[in-house]
Structures are given as C-alpha cells and as structure tokens.
BAKE-638903 format. One record per residue (C-alpha): z, y, x; residue in three letters. Coordinates in steps of 0.2 Angstrom, whole numbers, padded with zeros to 4 digits, always signed. Example, Ala and Ser with C-alpha at 12.3 -4.5 7.8 and 13.67 -1.06 7.14 Angstrom:
2
+0039-0022+0062ALA;+0036-0005+0068SER;
//
This chain:
280
+0117+0255+1276MET;+0123+0238+1271LYS;+0121+0242+1255ARG;+0104+0247+1259TYR;+0097+0233+1272TYR;+0106+0220+1256ALA;+0093+0228+1243ALA;+0080+0229+1257TRP;+0079+0210+1261ILE;+0083+0203+1243LEU;+0069+0214+1237GLY;+0057+0203+1251LEU;+0067+0187+1242LEU;+0061+0192+1224LEU;+0043+0196+1230SER;+0037+0200+1214ALA;+0029+0220+1215THR;+0018+0226+1203SER;+0003+0233+1210GLY;+0002+0243+1196SER;+0017+0253+1201ALA;+0014+0271+1203ALA;+0019+0278+1225VAL;+0030+0294+1224LEU;+0029+0293+1242ALA;+0024+0285+1258THR;+0036+0289+1275VAL;+0027+0283+1292ASN;+0011+0271+1278GLY;+0026+0262+1272ASP;+0026+0265+1252GLU;+0037+0270+1241ILE;+0034+0265+1221THR;+0040+0269+1204SER;+0045+0252+1202GLU;+0059+0250+1216GLU;+0066+0267+1210VAL;+0067+0262+1195ASN;+0072+0247+1198LYS;+0089+0256+1208VAL;+0089+0268+1194LEU;+0090+0256+1181MET;+0104+0246+1188GLU;+0114+0259+1196GLY;+0116+0264+1177THR;+0119+0251+1174GLN;+0104+0249+1160GLY;+0108+0267+1151ARG;+0096+0278+1163PHE;+0085+0280+1148ASP;+0097+0288+1137SER;+0105+0300+1150LEU;+0096+0320+1146PRO;+0080+0324+1156ALA;+0087+0335+1168ASP;+0100+0321+1174LYS;+0087+0310+1173GLN;+0075+0321+1186ASN;+0090+0325+1196GLU;+0094+0307+1202LEU;+0076+0300+1201ARG;+0074+0312+1214GLN;+0090+0308+1223ARG;+0086+0290+1222ILE;+0069+0294+1234ILE;+0076+0308+1246GLU;+0088+0292+1248GLY;+0075+0278+1251MET;+0067+0289+1264ILE;+0079+0292+1275ALA;+0080+0274+1271GLN;+0065+0269+1279GLU;+0064+0285+1291LEU;+0083+0275+1300VAL;+0071+0258+1299TYR;+0058+0264+1310ASP;+0071+0270+1322ASP;+0079+0257+1323ALA;+0065+0245+1328LYS;+0059+0257+1341ARG;+0074+0257+1347SER;+0076+0237+1346GLY;+0090+0234+1334VAL;+0079+0222+1327LEU;+0081+0211+1342GLU;+0096+0212+1346SER;+0109+0198+1343LYS;+0121+0208+1332GLU;+0109+0213+1319TYR;+0102+0197+1320LYS;+0119+0190+1319GLN;+0121+0200+1300GLU;+0104+0200+1294LEU;+0108+0179+1295GLU;+0122+0181+1288ALA;+0117+0191+1274LEU;+0105+0180+1269VAL;+0115+0164+1266SER;+0123+0175+1255ARG;+0109+0185+1244LEU;+0101+0169+1241LYS;+0118+0163+1231VAL;+0118+0180+1223GLN;+0100+0179+1218LEU;+0103+0160+1215ALA;+0115+0164+1201ALA;+0107+0180+1193LYS;+0091+0169+1192VAL;+0105+0155+1181TRP;+0113+0165+1173GLU;+0096+0176+1168GLN;+0087+0158+1163GLU;+0103+0157+1152GLN;+0105+0173+1143PHE;+0085+0169+1139GLU;+0089+0151+1131ALA;+0102+0161+1116ILE;+0091+0163+1101LYS;+0096+0174+1087VAL;+0090+0173+1067ASP;+0083+0188+1062ALA;+0094+0183+1046LYS;+0111+0182+1057GLU;+0101+0203+1062VAL;+0100+0210+1042LYS;+0114+0203+1041ALA;+0125+0211+1053TYR;+0118+0226+1049PHE;+0124+0227+1031ASP;+0139+0221+1033ALA;+0141+0233+1045ASN;+0135+0248+1041PRO;+0145+0264+1047GLU;+0142+0259+1064GLU;+0123+0265+1061PHE;+0124+0280+1057VAL;+0115+0295+1066ASP;+0129+0309+1069LYS;+0129+0328+1069GLU;+0123+0332+1081LYS;+0118+0355+1084ILE;+0107+0362+1098ARG;+0118+0376+1106ALA;+0119+0391+1121ARG;+0130+0400+1130HIS;+0138+0412+1140ILE;+0149+0410+1150LEU;+0160+0421+1161VAL;+0177+0425+1168LYS;+0187+0437+1158THR;+0186+0440+1139ALA;+0183+0458+1142ALA;+0165+0451+1150ASP;+0162+0441+1134ALA;+0167+0453+1120GLN;+0155+0466+1132ALA;+0141+0452+1129VAL;+0146+0450+1114ILE;+0145+0470+1110LYS;+0129+0473+1119SER;+0119+0459+1106MET;+0126+0465+1087LYS;+0117+0469+1078GLY;+0099+0457+1083LEU;+0097+0442+1071SER;+0083+0429+1072GLY;+0072+0427+1088GLU;+0078+0445+1096LYS;+0094+0438+1095LEU;+0090+0422+1101LYS;+0079+0428+1116ASN;+0090+0443+1120GLU;+0105+0424+1120PHE;+0093+0419+1134ILE;+0090+0431+1144ALA;+0106+0436+1147GLN;+0113+0420+1150ALA;+0102+0421+1161LYS;+0109+0433+1167SER;+0126+0433+1168LYS;+0132+0417+1163SER;+0142+0410+1178THR;+0137+0391+1169GLY;+0128+0377+1176PRO;+0116+0380+1163SER;+0110+0396+1165ALA;+0093+0393+1173ALA;+0088+0385+1158LYS;+0093+0402+1147GLY;+0114+0393+1144GLY;+0103+0376+1132ASP;+0117+0362+1132LEU;+0102+0353+1121GLY;+0109+0341+1108TYR;+0128+0336+1105PHE;+0139+0326+1094PRO;+0157+0332+1087ARG;+0170+0331+1098GLY;+0157+0327+1115GLN;+0163+0346+1117MET;+0181+0352+1125VAL;+0191+0355+1108PRO;+0191+0373+1106SER;+0174+0375+1109PHE;+0169+0360+1100ASN;+0177+0367+1085ASP;+0170+0385+1086ALA;+0153+0379+1088VAL;+0153+0369+1074PHE;+0159+0382+1062ALA;+0145+0391+1067MET;+0130+0392+1057LYS;+0113+0389+1064GLU;+0104+0405+1074GLY;+0120+0415+1076THR;+0133+0421+1091MET;+0153+0421+1089SER;+0159+0437+1085SER;+0175+0432+1097ALA;+0173+0424+1113PRO;+0180+0406+1115VAL;+0192+0402+1129GLN;+0190+0388+1137SER;+0198+0378+1154GLN;+0182+0383+1162PHE;+0181+0400+1155GLY;+0176+0413+1140TYR;+0162+0404+1130HIS;+0151+0416+1119VAL;+0141+0403+1108ILE;+0123+0403+1101TYR;+0119+0389+1087VAL;+0100+0384+1087GLU;+0096+0371+1077ASP;+0108+0359+1069LYS;+0104+0341+1064LYS;+0113+0335+1047ALA;+0125+0314+1050ALA;+0108+0302+1044LYS;+0109+0283+1041LYS;+0099+0275+1052LEU;+0086+0262+1043GLY;+0084+0245+1047PHE;+0071+0245+1057ASP;+0077+0258+1067GLU;+0092+0249+1073VAL;+0088+0228+1070LYS;+0082+0230+1091ASN;+0097+0233+1097PHE;+0106+0219+1083ILE;+0097+0208+1091GLU;+0100+0212+1107GLN;+0119+0216+1104ARG;+0121+0198+1097LEU;+0112+0188+1108LYS;+0126+0198+1121MET;+0139+0192+1113ASP;+0132+0174+1109LYS;+0130+0174+1129PHE;+0148+0178+1132LYS;+0154+0164+1124ALA;+0142+0151+1129THR;+0146+0158+1149MET;+0163+0155+1145GLU;+0161+0138+1136LYS;+0149+0138+1153LYS;+0162+0142+1167MET;+0176+0131+1161SER;+0166+0113+1160SER;+0161+0118+1179LEU;+0175+0120+1184ARG;+0185+0107+1175GLU;+0169+0096+1185LYS;+0174+0108+1201ALA;+0185+0103+1216LYS;+0193+0122+1219ILE;+0207+0124+1232THR;+0217+0139+1235TYR;+0220+0143+1253THR;+0240+0151+1252LYS;
//
C-alpha cells in the first residue's frame, strides 16, 4: 500500500487534475478519472501504452481501474478505523512527503532541462536522409490459428476444411477456432492481428510467411505450444515511410540524445562542485 499512498500524495503535490477528465468510476463519492488512469498506464508501460494491441490496452486499463477502486476502499476503511490518526501513520506520512518533495523537485528540474533542448528542422531532415534503413515499415501478415494438442487433432481440422476457399474458408476457420482452439486467441476466432517477420516462434514464422493470402496451412505446424493450423487473412508489403510520417519521432529521438549528453555534463559539473562523502 505504500506505493499507493506515494502516488496519492504526489498527486496532491502536483494538484493538476484536469476539469475535463472523464469519470470512470466513483467509490463512496470519490471519483476515479481517465486522467488518473491514463497517467498510471503511461508510467507503468514507460510511455509505450499506445503501441500495445487494443485488447491488451483494455485489459491493462480495467486492471488499473479495479486496483484504484480497491485502493479507495482500503483508504476509506483506514479512515474509519482511525489509521489516519495513528502515530505510525503520521510518522510514515511525514517521511514520505519529505522524500516525495525531493523526487518532485528532481522531476520538474529534469523536465525543465529537457524542454530547454532545441532540435533544428535541418537536423531532423539530415538524420532522415542519412538513415533510410531505419524508416521502413516491415512486411506484416495478419493471421489466425487453431492451436490443438496433437498432430492428429490438427490433421482432422485441416481435413474438415479441405476444398473450402474465399469467405467460406475464412468463416469456417473462425468458427472452428472459437470451438476447438486451446490458445488465448480462440475467442477472437484465432486472430493474431498483424505482426512482422521474426515476432512469432521460428516454426510458426517460417510457415506463415511462406503462405499466400486467403489460404490455410496444408499440414500441422508444431511449436512448443502444440500444433497449429494457420490461416493467412492479409499481407502488407514492406514500405518506406515518408519524412512527414516520422519527423516528430526523429525530433524526439534527437532531443533525447541531446538531453542525455547535456545531463551527463550537468551532473558531472554538479558532482565536482558538491561535497560528497561515502560512509564505509
């Protein structure tokens, strides 16, 4: 619970809740807003939340909401039981606020240092021109699979759909994935979404990228998870990304590189001026 109280107190110190934030839940009159949840999600995923698949985003979001509801319930009970008036609580709170003031000051200081870094538009374009291999959207495949325990089970699935093609094959594959697959994607008709070469286990990767769009694997594909029957729903060829698509990414990357270099110099200067003593 210390982590929850730390987040709560830090929120009080920042006191920057937006009036436009949507209310996602209310616990005994206390609101849990989208802004609070989104902040936890972005910090918990180190800013990569938006890059996660939609189903994973929804799962994490609901988990955070339920965790915050539990936090509110525990806090309400702690108030009723007198925890907030106890000596131990007040001592812990005082120590925690003291630590958070230091952490908050450091966070704001770093943010100010970062915002002071400037990247010229010419630098961004020069990096794009010098590193074309970095800005290629890799070939991707959207596939479905039916995961079963034995090769015989997989062969039976393949045999049952032999001769089907087009929408009939796709619809039957989805139906059988929902009823027969033991994988976590079964509820979605075996849908694995789009993925690039090398993301899946080797045997699955080699098989799926050798297939044509709209076809099903003619033989079971074995992996450490069992036996797969694969259906390729769509293929997207690799393409070079345009400058306008990546310029913001490049700018932030260059800004971060400059920030790291600036911080190394800054910290070195601060250490030279400070009196630091290590206790043996």
